[in-house]
C-alpha positions as a printed NumPy array, in Angstrom:
array([[ 57.349,  77.765,  74.085],
       [ 56.14 ,  80.855,  72.191],
       [ 53.712,  78.862,  70.052],
       [ 52.327,  77.146,  73.145],
       [ 51.793,  80.475,  74.853],
       [ 49.965,  81.851,  71.845],
       [ 47.537,  78.926,  72.016],
       [ 47.087,  79.322,  75.786],
       [ 46.095,  82.964,  75.475],
       [ 43.07 ,  81.925,  73.471],
       [ 41.947,  79.7  ,  76.318],
       [ 40.416,  80.591,  79.675],
       [ 43.154,  82.23 ,  81.746],
       [ 43.855,  84.563,  84.673],
       [ 45.849,  87.71 ,  83.98 ],
       [ 47.306,  89.917,  86.717],
       [ 49.455,  93.022,  86.244],
       [ 51.338,  94.834,  88.975],
       [ 54.112,  97.4  ,  89.19 ],
       [ 56.54 ,  98.165,  91.998],
       [ 59.518, 100.359,  92.804],
       [ 62.771,  98.518,  93.466],
       [ 65.962, 100.083,  94.83 ],
       [ 69.109,  98.133,  93.953],
       [ 70.892,  99.096,  97.15 ],
       [ 70.088, 100.87 , 100.36 ],
       [ 72.805, 103.496, 100.046],
       [ 71.366, 105.133,  96.96 ],
       [ 67.869, 106.373,  96.227],
       [ 68.138, 105.486,  92.54 ],
       [ 65.281, 103.223,  91.572],
       [ 64.308, 100.494,  89.218],
       [ 60.791,  99.987,  88.045],
       [ 59.634,  96.386,  88.013],
       [ 56.426,  95.484,  86.25 ],
       [ 55.024,  92.002,  86.685],
       [ 52.56 ,  90.291,  84.348],
       [ 51.32 ,  86.98 ,  85.762],
       [ 49.388,  84.759,  83.361],
       [ 47.842,  81.542,  84.643],
       [ 46.475,  79.127,  82.032],
       [ 45.328,  75.486,  82.092],
       [ 47.301,  72.849,  80.177],
       [ 44.646,  70.878,  78.264],
       [ 46.573,  67.611,  78.186],
       [ 46.728,  67.014,  81.942],
       [ 44.692,  69.76 ,  83.594],
       [ 47.701,  71.315,  85.272],
       [ 48.328,  75.047,  85.539],
       [ 51.131,  76.893,  83.784],
       [ 52.068,  80.345,  85.072],
       [ 53.921,  82.705,  82.76 ],
       [ 55.538,  85.664,  84.48 ],
       [ 57.039,  88.614,  82.628],
       [ 59.244,  91.116,  84.368],
       [ 60.067,  94.605,  83.105],
       [ 63.454,  95.709,  84.358],
       [ 65.148,  99.011,  83.643],
       [ 67.532, 101.086,  85.737],
       [ 65.977, 104.498,  86.203],
       [ 66.446, 107.519,  88.376],
       [ 63.082, 109.24 ,  88.073],
       [ 60.264, 107.019,  89.27 ],
       [ 57.821, 108.362,  86.726],
       [ 60.015, 109.279,  83.798],
       [ 58.055, 109.874,  80.576],
       [ 60.062, 107.344,  78.605],
       [ 62.499, 104.528,  79.265],
       [ 64.505, 102.051,  77.299],
       [ 63.212,  98.787,  78.683],
       [ 63.718,  95.102,  78.19 ],
       [ 61.121,  92.436,  78.731],
       [ 62.403,  89.304,  80.44 ],
       [ 60.028,  86.374,  80.669],
       [ 60.105,  83.428,  83.026],
       [ 57.692,  80.528,  82.933],
       [ 56.907,  78.512,  86.043],
       [ 54.747,  75.428,  85.84 ],
       [ 53.866,  72.334,  87.801],
       [ 54.161,  70.282,  84.618],
       [ 57.083,  67.831,  85.108],
       [ 60.343,  68.912,  83.549],
       [ 62.81 ,  71.735,  83.936],
       [ 61.983,  75.131,  82.537],
       [ 65.026,  77.36 ,  81.991],
       [ 64.896,  80.872,  83.361],
       [ 65.995,  83.857,  81.324],
       [ 65.66 ,  86.289,  84.227],
       [ 68.825,  87.474,  85.916],
       [ 69.127,  87.837,  89.643],
       [ 67.686,  90.959,  91.249],
       [ 71.076,  92.591,  91.794],
       [ 74.432,  92.468,  90.081],
       [ 77.536,  91.32 ,  91.951],
       [ 78.65 ,  94.94 ,  92.318],
       [ 75.263,  95.934,  93.756],
       [ 75.41 ,  93.053,  96.228],
       [ 78.865,  94.206,  97.348],
       [ 77.566,  97.749,  97.907],
       [ 74.543,  96.31 ,  99.717],
       [ 76.816,  94.374, 102.073],
       [ 79.18 ,  97.294, 102.664],
       [ 76.386,  99.734, 103.485],
       [ 74.53 ,  97.27 , 105.699],
       [ 77.747,  96.859, 107.71 ],
       [ 77.994, 100.64 , 108.21 ],
       [ 77.973, 100.369, 112.049],
       [ 80.941,  97.995, 111.865],
       [ 82.948, 100.527, 109.85 ],
       [ 82.037, 103.244, 112.362],
       [ 83.239, 101.103, 115.275],
       [ 86.499, 100.322, 113.478],
       [ 86.896, 104.   , 112.573],
       [ 86.287, 104.969, 116.202],
       [ 88.951, 102.564, 117.427],
       [ 91.433, 103.853, 114.855],
       [ 90.532, 107.473, 115.652],
       [ 91.118, 107.035, 119.392],
       [ 94.237, 104.884, 119.357],
       [ 95.828, 105.924, 116.045],
       [ 94.458, 109.434, 115.356],
       [ 97.17 , 110.297, 112.842],
       [ 95.661, 107.72 , 110.468],
       [ 92.48 , 109.794, 110.05 ],
       [ 93.226, 113.356, 111.16 ],
       [ 94.752, 114.2  , 107.779],
       [ 91.133, 114.789, 106.72 ],
       [ 91.212, 118.332, 108.068],
       [ 88.801, 121.204, 107.483],
       [ 89.312, 121.775, 103.745],
       [ 89.416, 118.089, 102.804],
       [ 86.598, 117.397, 105.256],
       [ 84.521, 120.053, 103.5  ],
       [ 85.236, 118.517, 100.092],
       [ 84.341, 115.047, 101.347],
       [ 81.055, 116.175, 102.85 ],
       [ 80.279, 118.156,  99.695],
       [ 80.856, 115.042,  97.597],
       [ 78.411, 113.084,  99.758],
       [ 75.806, 115.785,  99.182],
       [ 76.552, 115.688,  95.453],
       [ 76.136, 111.915,  95.378],
       [ 72.754, 112.267,  97.057],
       [ 71.729, 114.935,  94.551],
       [ 72.717, 112.662,  91.657],
       [ 70.058, 110.184,  92.755],
       [ 67.26 , 112.784,  92.83 ],
       [ 65.063, 114.337,  90.146],
       [ 62.293, 116.91 ,  90.015],
       [ 59.841, 114.029,  90.374],
       [ 61.158, 113.317,  93.871],
       [ 60.222, 116.837,  94.927],
       [ 56.788, 116.408,  93.365],
       [ 56.414, 113.315,  95.536],
       [ 57.042, 115.551,  98.547],
       [ 54.063, 117.637,  97.471],
       [ 51.963, 114.47 ,  97.213],
       [ 52.907, 113.598, 100.811],
       [ 52.857, 116.958, 102.622],
       [ 51.619, 115.629, 105.952],
       [ 53.954, 112.633, 106.146],
       [ 57.065, 114.523, 105.036],
       [ 56.031, 117.545, 107.116],
       [ 55.828, 115.533, 110.334],
       [ 59.306, 114.17 , 109.663],
       [ 60.583, 117.706, 109.049],
       [ 59.056, 118.965, 112.302],
       [ 60.493, 116.004, 114.201],
       [ 63.938, 116.854, 112.837],
       [ 63.754, 120.586, 113.535],
       [ 61.413, 120.795, 116.527],
       [ 61.657, 117.661, 118.667],
       [ 65.404, 117.118, 118.26 ],
       [ 66.558, 120.727, 118.91 ],
       [ 64.3  , 121.065, 121.959],
       [ 65.679, 117.784, 123.282],
       [ 69.232, 119.027, 122.789],
       [ 68.516, 122.281, 124.612],
       [ 66.647, 120.565, 127.471],
       [ 69.37 , 117.953, 128.032],
       [ 72.126, 120.581, 127.954],
       [ 70.333, 122.723, 130.537],
       [ 69.282, 119.789, 132.745],
       [ 72.781, 118.298, 132.914],
       [ 74.279, 121.789, 133.317],
       [ 76.88 , 121.273, 130.626],
       [ 79.573, 123.877, 130.153],
       [ 78.786, 126.552, 127.567],
       [ 80.964, 125.042, 124.79 ],
       [ 79.625, 121.495, 125.264],
       [ 76.031, 122.735, 125.554],
       [ 76.454, 124.732, 122.352],
       [ 77.923, 121.712, 120.583],
       [ 75.041, 119.499, 121.709],
       [ 72.484, 122.049, 120.531],
       [ 74.311, 122.491, 117.223],
       [ 74.348, 118.785, 116.391],
       [ 70.684, 118.473, 117.391],
       [ 69.843, 121.185, 114.831],
       [ 71.563, 119.416, 111.919],
       [ 69.618, 117.752, 109.07 ],
       [ 69.106, 114.036, 108.594],
       [ 72.079, 111.983, 107.463],
       [ 72.38 , 109.401, 104.696],
       [ 73.036, 106.706, 107.29 ],
       [ 69.356, 106.993, 108.231],
       [ 68.426, 105.602, 104.814],
       [ 70.501, 102.484, 105.506],
       [ 68.979, 102.036, 108.973],
       [ 65.478, 102.47 , 107.536],
       [ 66.184,  99.771, 104.976],
       [ 67.385,  97.346, 107.665],
       [ 64.382,  98.092, 109.91 ],
       [ 61.866,  97.348, 107.115],
       [ 60.762, 100.962, 107.095],
       [ 59.862, 103.069, 104.056],
       [ 63.167, 103.786, 102.288],
       [ 61.567, 106.076,  99.687],
       [ 60.056, 108.198, 102.46 ],
       [ 63.369, 108.205, 104.336],
       [ 65.198, 109.536, 101.273],
       [ 62.589, 112.281, 100.803],
       [ 62.79 , 113.307, 104.455],
       [ 66.584, 113.423, 104.331],
       [ 66.386, 115.519, 101.168],
       [ 63.869, 117.981, 102.637],
       [ 65.74 , 118.39 , 105.924],
       [ 69.017, 118.831, 104.028],
       [ 67.57 , 121.642, 101.912],
       [ 65.9  , 123.181, 104.96 ],
       [ 69.194, 123.147, 106.862],
       [ 70.384, 126.352, 105.204],
       [ 67.77 , 128.246, 107.248],
       [ 66.847, 125.968, 110.142],
       [ 70.313, 124.966, 111.398],
       [ 71.744, 128.507, 111.848],
       [ 68.394, 129.934, 113.002],
       [ 67.768, 127.312, 115.691],
       [ 71.393, 127.317, 116.838],
       [ 71.248, 131.105, 117.226],
       [ 67.939, 130.972, 119.127],
       [ 68.862, 128.12 , 121.477],
       [ 72.597, 128.65 , 121.992],
       [ 72.989, 132.365, 121.345],
       [ 72.845, 133.158, 125.061],
       [ 75.672, 130.688, 125.77 ],
       [ 78.316, 131.716, 123.235],
       [ 78.403, 134.105, 120.263],
       [ 76.771, 132.396, 117.271],
       [ 77.553, 133.578, 113.746],
       [ 74.205, 132.682, 112.164],
       [ 75.115, 134.259, 108.814],
       [ 78.377, 132.317, 108.683],
       [ 76.579, 129.079, 109.539],
       [ 74.034, 129.746, 106.786],
       [ 76.719, 130.476, 104.18 ],
       [ 78.711, 127.347, 105.066],
       [ 75.579, 125.196, 105.008],
       [ 74.644, 126.673, 101.633],
       [ 78.089, 125.959, 100.2  ],
       [ 78.585, 122.476, 101.622],
       [ 75.032, 121.132, 101.513],
       [ 72.73 , 122.992,  99.167],
       [ 75.03 , 123.793,  96.216],
       [ 76.298, 120.201,  95.709],
       [ 72.771, 118.827,  96.092],
       [ 71.349, 121.234,  93.498],
       [ 74.223, 120.498,  91.094],
       [ 73.516, 116.785,  91.471],
       [ 69.78 , 117.161,  90.867],
       [ 70.271, 119.344,  87.777],
       [ 72.914, 116.973,  86.389],
       [ 70.607, 114.028,  86.872],
       [ 67.66 , 115.834,  85.317],
       [ 69.377, 117.268,  82.239],
       [ 72.281, 114.857,  81.684],
       [ 70.83 , 111.462,  82.665],
       [ 73.181, 109.393,  80.461],
       [ 76.254, 111.007,  81.975],
       [ 74.823, 110.672,  85.479],
       [ 73.975, 106.997,  84.993],
       [ 77.663, 106.281,  84.378],
       [ 78.874, 108.249,  87.397],
       [ 76.285, 106.837,  89.757],
       [ 77.678, 103.312,  89.44 ],
       [ 80.839, 104.48 ,  91.226],
       [ 79.483, 106.961,  93.787],
       [ 78.026, 104.389,  96.236],
       [ 81.394, 102.708,  96.808],
       [ 83.167, 106.065,  97.16 ],
       [ 80.357, 107.192,  99.442],
       [ 80.822, 104.237, 101.798],
       [ 84.551, 104.962, 102.088],
       [ 84.01 , 108.707, 102.531],
       [ 81.29 , 108.249, 105.132],
       [ 83.568, 106.011, 107.178],
       [ 86.389, 108.576, 106.997],
       [ 84.034, 111.437, 107.863],
       [ 82.969, 109.491, 110.94 ],
       [ 86.49 , 108.49 , 111.996],
       [ 88.169, 111.857, 111.449],
       [ 86.167, 113.793, 114.096],
       [ 86.923, 111.084, 116.652],
       [ 90.63 , 111.307, 115.866],
       [ 90.656, 115.083, 116.153],
       [ 89.13 , 115.064, 119.657],
       [ 90.7  , 111.795, 120.838],
       [ 92.63 , 113.462, 123.686],
       [ 89.44 , 114.955, 125.122],
       [ 87.563, 111.665, 124.743],
       [ 90.262, 109.766, 126.63 ],
       [ 90.037, 112.098, 129.623],
       [ 86.321, 113.025, 129.653],
       [ 84.737, 110.239, 127.621],
       [ 82.009, 109.162, 130.059],
       [ 80.924, 112.734, 130.785],
       [ 80.633, 113.486, 127.06 ],
       [ 78.927, 110.276, 125.983],
       [ 75.997, 110.487, 128.428],
       [ 74.265, 113.651, 127.1  ],
       [ 74.744, 112.638, 123.461],
       [ 73.461, 109.098, 124.07 ],
       [ 70.407, 110.44 , 125.927],
       [ 69.751, 112.871, 123.05 ],
       [ 69.668, 110.114, 120.444],
       [ 67.698, 107.642, 122.578],
       [ 65.038, 110.244, 123.396],
       [ 64.821, 111.333, 119.74 ],
       [ 64.301, 107.751, 118.547],
       [ 61.587, 107.175, 121.159],
       [ 59.706, 110.453, 120.684],
       [ 59.938, 110.252, 116.896],
       [ 58.333, 106.821, 116.976],
       [ 55.558, 107.395, 119.499],
       [ 54.534, 110.802, 118.15 ],
       [ 54.3  , 109.282, 114.664],
       [ 52.204, 106.344, 115.9  ],
       [ 49.412, 108.781, 116.725],
       [ 48.704, 109.341, 113.017],
       [ 50.725, 106.827, 110.995],
       [ 51.255, 103.111, 110.558],
       [ 54.181, 101.019, 111.765],
       [ 56.397, 101.339, 108.672],
       [ 56.098, 105.135, 108.521],
       [ 56.582, 105.485, 112.288],
       [ 59.811, 103.489, 112.146],
       [ 61.026, 105.695, 109.31 ],
       [ 60.269, 108.962, 111.121],
       [ 61.849, 107.641, 114.32 ],
       [ 65.115, 106.829, 112.559],
       [ 65.102, 110.151, 110.699],
       [ 64.579, 111.987, 113.983],
       [ 67.315, 110.067, 115.79 ],
       [ 70.004, 110.107, 113.094],
       [ 71.388, 113.321, 111.649],
       [ 74.434, 114.6  , 109.797],
       [ 76.868, 114.753, 112.707],
       [ 79.677, 115.365, 110.213],
       [ 78.023, 118.654, 109.215],
       [ 77.758, 119.643, 112.877],
       [ 81.452, 118.901, 113.373],
       [ 82.422, 120.948, 110.314],
       [ 80.306, 123.944, 111.36 ],
       [ 81.698, 123.776, 114.898],
       [ 85.264, 123.801, 113.59 ],
       [ 84.726, 126.678, 111.19 ],
       [ 82.558, 129.021, 113.237],
       [ 83.381, 128.5  , 116.928],
       [ 86.718, 129.311, 118.518],
       [ 86.436, 126.848, 121.401],
       [ 87.387, 123.327, 120.192],
       [ 85.061, 121.725, 122.757],
       [ 82.053, 122.828, 120.675],
       [ 82.984, 120.166, 118.104],
       [ 83.202, 117.317, 120.633],
       [ 79.447, 116.469, 120.888],
       [ 79.265, 116.111, 117.089],
       [ 82.233, 113.723, 117.14 ],
       [ 80.64 , 111.625, 119.899],
       [ 77.307, 111.786, 118.069],
       [ 78.807, 109.981, 115.079],
       [ 79.312, 106.86 , 117.191],
       [ 76.122, 107.08 , 119.277],
       [ 74.013, 107.71 , 116.191],
       [ 75.436, 104.782, 114.229],
       [ 75.316, 102.277, 117.088],
       [ 71.911, 103.363, 118.393],
       [ 70.344, 103.529, 114.943],
       [ 71.714, 100.174, 113.836],
       [ 70.693,  98.45 , 117.092],
       [ 67.16 ,  99.805, 116.746],
       [ 67.055,  98.807, 113.079],
       [ 68.104,  95.226, 113.86 ],
       [ 65.521,  95.043, 116.668],
       [ 62.761,  96.172, 114.314],
       [ 63.972,  93.881, 111.563],
       [ 63.104,  90.935, 113.806],
       [ 59.642,  92.333, 114.51 ],
       [ 57.46 ,  91.95 , 111.395],
       [ 55.252,  94.798, 110.248],
       [ 51.541,  93.909, 110.609],
       [ 49.879,  92.698, 107.434],
       [ 47.135,  95.308, 107.821],
       [ 49.623,  98.16 , 108.383],
       [ 48.272, 101.268, 106.701],
       [ 50.333, 102.796, 103.911],
       [ 50.74 , 106.537, 104.479],
       [ 52.988, 107.196, 101.493],
       [ 51.897, 108.055,  97.96 ],
       [ 54.33 , 107.252,  95.171]])
């Protein structure tokens, strides 16, 4: 075949080169760069066309790393009779497909965790404050391990797009939480809990929902990253401003806990990925599976710890949290549609509607004496997962227009 190709190149042919970012699974933001070289040449003997396609595949973390060890895999496709063997492997390994399936079924795990938490709380309540903190910290570390300095440079290349997502997370959502709490005249502890969870950063589950909804996963990861880093200031500040008149709010304590649980693990992950890429590449093959298990436990444990309250006041507690998420999804989408295309608007909507409820639950447990403050965060875990997944499936069945404008710069 090689000798035939060398003769074809000397003939009249069409050559097309393209390059694209590929993410092996929706849970992680680690990327693979795929480069495609399509070569169409005539076969002199019968006038048919032979298309040679080369594919550059290499697992990478930084999208624009200065150097990579790469392997060229070529596949020839032709309408000349006869079988042509393919040397290209499938897009994902078996392990990656398993992770893909597990993360896509995230809402199912949340439902199962909710059932276990309500009817068998002892099975999940062992994940108490200290272990809960470690688990959440590990999730932040796993996110950091998928990021590099280049990802933050991409934020600078997309200030308006990422900025709108940041404002949606820390302006629209907190104001919705405050308005709903005041309108429904919730008790001070429940109102504080609703405001607290509405001030939390985006959660990793939003990346999965964005993937299912055919949104922009790369943008979703960047927005989650930016809101996570911003949480050290925004979450305690907004909670103090909006809920300070209801109950005493220890803004300094909230900031310190957010710094320890969110920012430190994320920074450690980024630095490890940037300066020890070989070591990180080995760890990162395991973190997605651990992350799926941990996320499920972090969702089930809050339900188990407030199961008695949910059994007696479930309907009263679900309504304000469900309204909060539904309104955030809707406003995030329609505000974004003013300036952005369909794909970006879906992404911002999901980022606005889904946040780290586990962080809200942890902060409520550590810094508020009334246990009812933690209840809205526990309920939010379920409402967020079910609402986000339902919206994602709805959008998945509604194709994005062919002429949809791309608002994101890689």
